[in-house]
Structures are given as structure tokens and as C-alpha cells.
N, C-alpha and C positions, 0 to 999 in steps of 0.2 A: 521613436514613434512617428516623427515627421517623415523619415525616409519610408517607413511602411505606408503612410498615407499617400505619399506620392507614387509609390510603386503600384498600388492596387488599380488605380484608373488606367495606367499604361497597360497593365496585364489584361484588364477587361477589354480595352480597346483592341488589343492585338487578337484576342479571342473572337471578338465580334467581327473583325475584318476577315479572320479566317473562315468563319461561318458563312459570311457573305460570299466569299470566293467559292466555297463548295456548292452553295445553293445555286449559283448562276452558271455552273458548268453543266449544261444539259446536252449530252451527246446526241447528235442527229446521225442516224445510220444511213449510209449511202452505199452505192455500188459503182465500181469502176469498169469501164469498157475493156474488152479483151479482143485480140491479143496485143494491141498497141498502146493501150492506156491513154487514149486521146482525150477522153471526157469522163465525167462523173455524173451521177444523178442522185438526188435525194427527194424523198426517202427511198429506201430499198424495197418497201412494200406499201401498198395502198389498200384501203377498204372503202368500198362504196355502199352506202345504205341510207335508210331514211333519215338518220341523224345528221348527215352532211348533204342531204338532197342529191345523193348519188353523184357527187362531184368531189374531186381531190386535186390539189395543186402539187406539181412536181417542179423541181429546179434542175436545169442542166448546166453544168460547168465545163468549160474548156480547161484541161490541165495546164499547169504553168510551164510544162516542158515544150508546149507547142509554140513554135516560132511562126507558124503559118495559120491562115484562117481555115476553120472547119465549119460545116453545117451538120446538124443532127436531125434525123428523120424519126418521128414517133409513128411506129407502125400500128395504126389504130383500126384499120379496116382491111382485113380483120386483125384482131389481137390473137393471142394464144390462150384466151380465157374461154372455158367451155363449161357446160352444166355438170355439177358434181354428183347429182342424183339421177342421171340419165333422163333429165327433163326433155331433152331434144327428141329422144326416142319415144317417150311416153306421150308427148304432145305433138307428134309428127303430123297428125291429121287435123290440127287446129290452125286454121288460116290466120287467126289473130296474131300468132307468133311467127309464122313462117316468113312473113314479109319484113319483119323488123328484127326480132330477137334471133331467129334462126335462119337468116338469109344465107348462111354458109355453115361450115363446121364449127366456127368460133364466133363469139360475140364481137361486135364493133363498138367502138367508143368515139364520142365526139371529142375533138381536141381544139382548144382555143388558146391564143396567146394573151398577154396581159392587157392588150387593148380590146379584147373581146372578139377579135377576128378569128374565123375558123380556119386555122392552118396547122399543119402538123410538122412544119419544118422551121428550124431556128434561123435567125440571121447568122451572119458570119461571127464566129466565136474564136477568141484567141487569148492566151495569157490570163487564165482564170476569170475571164468574162463569163457572164451567165445569162440565162433567160428562163422566165417562168411560163409554165403551161398549165392549163386546167383540163383534166380528163373527166368526162361525164358519160353516164349511161343515158342514152336517149332512145330507149326502145321499150316496148311492152313485153315483159317476160313472165313466164310461169313462176310461181313461188318456189323458193329454195335457194340453195347455195350454188354459186358459180366461182370457179377457181382457175388460175393459170398465170400467164405472164403477158406483160406488155413489152415488146422489143423496141429498143432504140438503136438506130444504125447511123454511123458516120457516113455522110455523103461526100466526104473529101476524096478527091480523085486519087490521092496517093495511097490512102488506107481505107478504102471504101468498105471493107469487111469488118471494121471495128464495131463491136456491138455490146450491149448489155441487156439484161432482163430485169424488170421490176415486177415483183410478185403482186398479183391483184386478186382480191376476194370481194365478191359482190353478193349481198344478201337481199333477196327480193321477198317482201312479206306478202301474205294473203290479203288483198285489198279488193275494193270494188273496181279497181283498174285491171284486175286479171281474173281471179277465180271466185270472187265473192259476188253473188247475185243479190243485190239489195232489194229486189222485188220479192223474191221467194224466201230470202233469209238462209240460203244454202251456199256453202263454199266447199271447194275441193282442193286437194293436192295429190300429186302422184310422184312415185319414184321407184327406183330399183335398188334393193338392198343385197349386197353380195360380199360383205366383209364384217369385221367387228367394229364397234363404235356406235355412233348415232347420227341420224339426220336431223337437222334443225330447221323448223319452219316457224316464222313469226306471223302472228295474226293481229291485225289492227282492228280490235274489237270496236273502236269508236267510229269506224266507217259505217256501222249500222245503228242508226239513231234509236235510243231507248232500249237497246238489247239488255235483257236481264239475266240471261243464262245461255250456255252453249252445251250442246251434246256432240261429242266427238266420237266417230266410229272409224277405226282403222281395220281394213280387211285385206286379205291376201289369199292365194289359192293353194297353199301347201301347209297343212297343219303340222307337218314334221319340222317346219322351221318356226322357231320361237321368236316372235317380235313382241315388244312391249311398247307402251306409249306413256309419256309423262307430260304434265302440264306445269308451266312455270311462269312467274312474272318477276324474275330476279330471285325469288325464293320458290320452293316447291309447293304446288297447290294440290295436285291430284295425280293419280296413276292408275293404270290397268295393266296387270302382269299375269294374265292367265297362262295355262299350260295346255298342250295338246288341243289347241284351238286355232282357228284361222281368222279370228277377229278380236278386237279389244274395244271397250267402250268406256268413255269418261263422261259423266254428267256433272257440270260445275255451274253453280250460281255465284255470280260475282257482283261487287258493288258497281254502282253507276259510273264511278270514276275510273273503272278499269279501262285501259286502252291497249297496250301492247302485251300480248301473251306469247310465250314460246312453247311450241310443241316439239317434243323429242321422240323420234322413233328409234328404238335401240334394239340391237340384235347381235348375234355372233354366228355367222354362217358363211360357208364358202359356196353355197348354192344360191345362185341369183334368183331372187323372188321379187316380183312386181307387186306393189301395194297401192291401195287407193284409200285416201283419207277423205271423209265427208264430215262437214261441220254444220250442224243445224242450230240456228239462232232462235231464241224465243224472246218475244217482247211482252210476255205475260208477267204480270207483277202480282204477287200474293201479299195481301195487306190485311191489317186489322180493320174490320168494317167501321169501328167506332172512331179511331183517331188516324187512320190511313198509315199506320206504322208498317213498314215493309218487314216481312217475316222470312229471312233466309234460314232462321232457326228459332226454336222456342224451348227454353229451359223451364220445365215444370218444377215447382217446389217439391220437397220430399213428400212422397205419397205412401199411404198404407193400402193394403188390399181393400177392395171395394170403393176406394176413393175415385172420384171422377172430376174432371175439369172441362169446361166448355169454352171454346174459342169461336168468336164470330168473325168470319173471314170473307174477303172479297178477292176474286181473281179478276184483274182488270188488264185489258190490252192497252199498253202504253205506246205502241208503235203502229207502223203502217202495215205490218205483216198480218195476214189472215191465218188464224190457227183453227183448223177444222177438226171435228171429232176428237175433242180433248177428253181423254178418259182418265179416270182416277185409279191409282194403284196404291197399295200400302205395304209397308214391311216394318218389322220390329224385331230386335234381337237383344239378348242378354250379353253383358260384357264382363269377363274376368281378366285381370291383369296381374302379371308377376314380373320379376326381374332377377337376373343372376349373371354371373360372369364365369360360371363353370358348368361342367356336366352335371345335370340333375333332372329329376322328374317332378312334375306338378300334377296333383289330382283335382279333378273337377267333377262335380255331380251334375249329370245331364238328365233332365226329365224325359219321360217316354214321349211327351208331346212335342219335342223338338223336331223340326223338319230339316234342319241343315246345321252342320258344324264347320267352322273355319278356325283353325289354329295358325297363328303366324308369329314369327320372331323377327325383330328389326334391330339393327345396330349400325353404328358408324365406326369406321376403322378398318384395320387389315385382318380381322379375325375371320375364321371359317367355321361355320356351324352347320350341323345337321338337325333337322326337326323331325320327330317321330310322333305319331298319334296312335294310341292304343285303345281298342274297345274295352268294355268292362270284363270280357272273358279273356283278355290278353292278346287278342288278334290284332295284328298291325293294320290300322285303317289307312295309313298312308305315310310316306316319307318324302322329304324334300332336302336337296342339297345342291342345287344348281341355279335356282332362280335369282340368286344374288348377282350373277354375272352381268345381266343386262342393266340392273340398277347401278352396279359399280361402274360400268362403262359410261353411263349417262350422268355420273356423279350424284346419284340419288342415294337416299338411305337404303341400305341393303336389307333384303328380306327373303325369308324362306316361309312357305306356307303349305298347309294341307287342307283341302276342302272336301267334305263328304256329305252325302245325303243318305248313306247306308247306316241307319240308326235302329238299334233293336227296339222291340215293342215295350220293353221294360226299362225303367230308369236305372241308372248305375253310375259307377265311378269310372270316368275316362282318365287316361294318363297322357300327359304331354311331356315328351322327353327331349331335352336339349343335349346334344353331344358337341362339346367344344373341341373341334378338331385342331385348332391352333389359335393363338392369340389370347388376349385377356380383356377384350372389350366388354362393356356391359350390354347384356341382351335384354330387350324388352319383349315380353311374351304376352300375347293377347289371345284369348279364346272367346269366340262368339258362338252362341247357338240361337238360331232363328225359331220363331214360334208363329202361330196363326195370328196375323195382325188384326183380323176381323173381330176378335174377342177383346181387343184393346182400343181400336180406333173405329168409330162410326161417324158418318157424315150424311147430310142430305144433299150432297152435290150430285148433279146429273150431267151426263155427257153433253158437251156443249160446243157450238161453233162460235168462236170469238171473232167478230169483225174488227176492222181497224179502229184505232182510237178515235173517239168522237162520234162514232156511228152507233146506230141502234144495235143492241146485242153485242156490245163490246165488253161487258162485265157480267159477273154472276156473284150474288151473295149466298152464303151458306154457313152452316155451323159444323164444327168438328168437336166430337165428344171423345175425350180420352179417359178410359176407365181401366183400373187395375183389377184383373180377375182374382177370384179367391184362390186360384191355383198358382198364382205368381210366386216365384222364388225371390228371395231378397237380393238386392244388388242394383247395379247400374243397367239401365236400358237405353238404347238409342233406336231410332227408326225414322221413317220418311213417309210423308204424304206426297205422292208423285202425280204429276199431271202431264200427260204425253199426248201430242197431237198426231195426226195421220202421217205427217212427214217424218216424224221421229224426234222433233224437238221436245225437250223436257224442262219443266219447272218443278222444283221440289222444295219442300219445307222439312227441315230436320227437327225431330222431337227428341228431347232427352229428359230423363227423370231418374231419381234414386228411390227404389221401393224398399220400405221397411216392413219386414215380415219375419215371423218365426218359421223355420223349416224343420220338420221332424223327420229324421232319417233313422230307420230301425233296420239293423242288419244290412246296411249299405244300400237301402232301397227306399224310395218314396211311396211304394205301393204295398198292397197286401202281399204277404210272402208266406211260404210254407217252410216250417222247420221240421226236419226229420231226425228223430232220436231212435237209435236201435238199442234194445234191451232184451235180456233173457227172462222169459216168463217162468213162474213156478214157485216163487217164495215171496213172502211179505217184506216190504221195506218202504221207508219214507226218507226222502231227501237225498238218496244216493245218486239220483239222476238230476241234480240241479243244473240248469242251463242258464248261463249269463249272456245276455244280448246287449250290445252297445247301442245306446240311444244318443244320437247326435242332434244338436240344434245348429245347423249350418247357416241359420238366418242371422239378422242383425237386431232382433228384439228377443226378449226372454220368453220362454214357454212356461206357463203355470198350468199344471194339470188339475182337472176337476175329477168328476166321477168317471168310473170305468165300468164296462160291462164285459161279461165273459160267459162261457158255456159251463164252467165249473168242473167239467170232466171231459175225458176223451172216451169215445164209445166205439165198440165193434160189435155189431148186432145188438144183443141185449147186455153185453159185458161192458164194464166201465173201469177207467183209471182216473182217479181224482187228481187235480192239480191246484196249486196256489201260486200267487205271484206278488211281487212288490216292485215299486219304482219310486224315484225321487218325486217330491212335490213340485220341484222347479228345476229347469235347466236354463242357465243363462245363455245369452247369445254367444255363439262360437264355442260352446262348451259341450260336454257329454256327460252321460250318466249310464246306469246299468239297470236293465230289466231282468229281474231274477225270477225263474220259474222252477218250482219244485213239484215233482210227481210222486204220488202215493199209490203204491201197488198193493192191493189187498186181494188175496186169492179167493175170498168170499165173493168179490165183485167180478173177478176175471175167470174164475173156475179153471185157471191154468190154460185158457184158450189163447193160442197164438194167433196173430193177425195184425192188421193195420188199424190202430185205434186213432180216431180223428176227433 
């Protein structure tokens, strides 16, 4: 036992020392000059951005094989670093950048030694001696990525052609130092897309005091090229991924603490297309008039049909931007959700008053899916199997979608089909149908010019009345109250609720329908022509039937066929029943007259 007790501490100490040894070996990647291997430099790549104030240190070493002194020149003016998104071409007419950022074909960097002196040449180096330098961007450049190399050359007379390259990446954000106009609240970025992948732009949102939201518009001149835009802040926030269009738009309301946002422009094209990005800032703040609570969204409690809720609101300008002709817009849509990992169809009842339908499937992973949307008569409304490409390129959740406004006048059952072409990932399917928002949302807001904060006419009080119509189907609803100014900046408030309602569907329709029964006239019978119709309650509350009315007979001129019917007293939520109709044919009433009896 004593030997065991003595052994355990020694074993643990050895293990601890081993872990320390592993933890402190941190490889620093460097690069060696060629062809004579006279010197090294570390690191082998540098990145200049806002996080390091656009400065990065490098260390130059003389190799231990050198018995003679060498000096090394950092070729900084110019470097071999150039614009990655063709900024130099797109901003060629902008004098702000021509004199500094684009004085030549490549960017120039400032180089200083450890004493702070601006020099790009080392002292004499020999036998592993070294010297530190700082490389810095000291120019006003358009936003975007810049990429290339910084070349170091030996100036030793014996081997003057010995050199190495350090890879350099520079990310310049959109700020008030380049393309953000803090007076108008409008920012721009430009580029040329001619490959697969994505272009990345960073936006310093804190550069504009009290900004509450941004509206991002990406536009290009060739609708056959599919570009998409994504917004991130380390995680994904919003996207716009339209098809057969030459613009994309994102409206995003963010917390006051938001600062650095990333914009990704994604595509897959061999055709060079120039694009323009415009960002509109809004300093309008939508709050509760009573307690000044900011409303990026509002969740109503569960509502029944005819229920209404009143919100007292204030739109207040919290910044120095002037927002003119701020108009109100509204939208609301019903939301169905499903999920699957295999090929399957889902059925959704869409009412005739729907104005637009959007079905989409989203997933993460390597699967490949096709989405199909079918009208009630079986006609294909649309299919999607390529939209995932840009999202996949930009490392976003993959999505396929179909969007249509071609909706029949009658309600009916639409089908959403998922074809799993490959893989086994879980697919999340969402079907939205839009309805007339004016029957749900009413306000007494009037179009307004909001002056800067602290000025007269910098705010407006109003109410918003949210009412569930009697025609509302059960389920989840989402929508927006939107306030857009003359420039294009948008502030919006999201509204969500769950509606409880019974929904009576007879013969797969919400509306009055005609049932056609063909029979042979000429003899008496009762009950031989019983018709059974399925009655569905697709809602989330029970249906309890009361009294019914009917015409008691079908008539053709003065001739009659009597009928009777029966149905259940109650149909529970998400259940069905049967409506039974029996026809009694009496030749005394029909006189054997053929025709259409109604």
C-alpha cells in the first residue's frame, strides 16, 4: 500500500508536466526566402482589419547559414495587394480614393521599425539575428476585401534576388470614413461578381448614433444572374433570396447594442455582373406610449375570432436624421409548419381570400431536395431545386421555395411535395398564405415628416387595433406594421398570434358547393342514392352543430324529388364526420320527367 501511495503522485506529476509541454508548443508559421534561403519571415500571412487597427507585426530573421551581413527590403509602396471585388474599377471616378488607396494598381502600406521610425529596410542581419517591423494601412479605401502579397527582398549584393512573399488580407468595413453619409443615413458598397462564392462587407452600425434599423437593397442589371444577400452578426440574422429578379431587399430591426454586421453577397456565375448595394439607416423608434417600451415585435395572447387588442404606440425620432413622408404599410400571413426526412406530400387548405402563397423547405447538411407546389386541381404551381446553392456557398441554412399569386377563386386543398434526391437530413417545411391585412390591423396613424430628435414634430402618438375577423382560419399568424420614409429606410413592428377557431370543411371546400348526382328516372325508390360527404373540422376548437335549414326537396319545373339528411351533433378539433343525404324518388312527384332537379 505504501508503494502505491508513493507511485501515484509521481505518475500525476509526470502527466502534468507532459500536458504543460504540449500546451506551450505553439507553432508559428513562417516563410523562407528563395532561391538562396538567406532569411525567413513570420508570420507567413497577415490580416489587417478594425480589430488590430489595420496594423500587424512581422519578424525578419537571417538564417544561421549566413556568415555575412544581409539587409532586407520590405516592398511596401506598392505591395502586390489589390482589390478583391474590383473596387478600383467601380470607384475609379471617386477622387477620395484615387490619391490614397488607388494611387497605383496596388495598395501601399506604411512600414515602421520597432523604434517607430518609418523605414522599410532592416539593419545588417547575420546568424539568426532578427528585426521587427509593423505594416499598417494608412489610406482611405472603399469597403470590401483586398488580397495579395507583400514582397521582401534581400538587398545583399551577393544574392540580391533572394525574396519571399507574405500573404496579406485587408477587410475595410463600411464606415463614416468611406461610404456612410452620417448626415443622410445612407451608405453604399459596389463590386463585380464573376465566380462562385460570396463577397463579404462589414458594416459598423455604431457609426450612426441611435440607428434603430437598416434597409439593405442590392441591385444589378442582369436578372438572368442570381445573386442573393445575407445579413450576419456572427450568427445569421436575415436573408433575401429571390429568383428571376435583379434586386434583393432586407429590412432588419436590431437592438441598440448592435455594432458590427456582415453583409454577404452570394452567387454562382461566370458572367461578370456589377452590383450596387445601398443601406438606409432609420433612427425612428417604435415604442409603447405608456411605458416607453421599444417594440421590435409583439406577441398577442391566444385570440378567438372577433377578439381585438389595442396598442397605444409612439413613433419617435431618436437621432439626427430627418425622415420625410413616412408612410404606413401592413401585411399579415398564416403559417403552417411540417417536417420530414423523406419524400412525401403535405396538404394545406388555402382559402379563396388568400392573396399570395409561399412554400419553402429549409435544412442543414449535405442533402439535396426538390420542392413542388400543386394547386387543388393538381396543376403544378411551381418547383424549386437550385436555390440552395447560394445559401450553401455562403454557409447559410439551405432553402428551396415556391412563391405564387396565382390563386383560384375557390378555396381548396393545396399540396406541397418534398422530393428527397439524396441524403437523410431533416427538412423543415413552412407554408405561408397572405391575406388582406386591413381587415386585421387598423390604426389612426397619418403620413408624417419626422424631424430630428428634440425638435418640434419629432414624434407621433397613435393606436393600433388588432382584430381577428370571423372568416379567420385557426392557427398561427404573423405580420408587420411597416413605416417607410421617402428615402427607403424602414422601421417595422412584428405582430404574432395564435387564433383558436373551428373551421368547417365540407367536400374539401370552405365555400358553398354543388353536388351532382346522376340517376335513371322512371321508378320509385328510397335510399338507393345515399350520398356520404366528409365533414372536416380543420380548426383547433370543437364544432357543436345547432339547428339546420334546408329546402326539403329538389325541383325541376313543378316536379320534385324529396331528400333527407343527417350529421353528427359535434365534431372535435382536427376530426371529421359524415353528412348523409338520402333521396326519395316518387313517380307521382316526378311524372317520370327527366331533367336537372335542384
